[in-house]
C-alpha atoms as one frame of an Amber mdcrd trajectory, in Angstrom:
protein
   2.833  14.602  41.003   5.120  11.712  41.919   7.769  12.456  39.261   7.948
  16.126  40.282   8.501  15.188  43.947  11.119  12.596  42.995  12.941  15.104
  40.800  13.446  17.470  43.749  16.199  15.220  45.104  17.102  13.012  42.166
  17.725  13.138  38.447  14.748  11.589  36.615  14.954  10.385  33.019  11.627
   9.416  31.503  10.950   8.047  28.044   7.327   8.587  27.125   4.762   8.987
  24.351   2.510  10.856  26.753   2.310  14.612  26.031   1.147  15.231  29.606
   4.303  13.629  31.042   6.594  15.187  28.407   5.268  18.670  29.193   6.425
  18.430  32.807  10.095  18.033  31.898  12.711  20.701  32.576  14.651  19.484
  29.515  13.150  17.663  26.529  15.128  15.373  24.201  13.815  13.845  20.985
  15.060  10.248  20.568  15.100   8.856  17.066  16.674   6.112  14.944  18.285
   6.365  11.549  19.880   3.867   9.198  23.512   4.461   8.225  24.727   1.805
   5.825  23.789  -1.499   7.425  23.602  -0.098  10.940  20.771   1.422  12.922
  21.889   4.403  14.988  19.935   5.853  17.881  20.350   9.613  18.353  19.226
  12.362  20.734  18.343  15.933  19.963  17.809  18.503  22.725  14.700  20.482
  21.888  14.309  24.249  22.218  10.937  25.753  23.160   9.332  25.875  19.690
  10.599  22.340  18.954   9.086  21.162  22.275   5.767  22.742  21.396   5.792
  21.005  17.999   6.851  17.635  19.490   4.146  17.709  22.154   1.549  18.879
  19.650   2.518  15.961  17.384   2.042  13.572  20.338  -1.430  15.059  20.811
  -2.514  14.701  17.191  -0.438  13.827  14.173   2.298  15.175  11.975   2.013
  17.940  11.029   0.092  18.993  14.170  -3.131  20.933  13.925  -3.500  24.504
  15.203  -5.584  23.261  18.112  -2.925  20.688  19.036  -0.286  23.443  19.017
  -2.507  25.604  21.253  -3.018  22.640  23.591   0.737  21.962  23.701   1.361
  25.612  24.626  -1.227  25.277  27.364   0.427  22.114  28.716   3.782  23.903
  28.738   2.198  27.070  30.118   3.769  29.339  27.472
């Protein structure tokens, strides 16, 4: 994997909607926008393991994710 090799000597930040790419990360952040008054604010949330599983499962299917999507997300994360 090119990203894995690159990450051995460099910091790699990837923004993706691909569950396969997201599952390879050492650290997973959820990026989202919210409206506050008349401003749009972009925020980050570091995800813990169960949140990562749910986020990847949602990428695989829909929200809320199906049981099979959750199982597939666990398989991608190898947990």
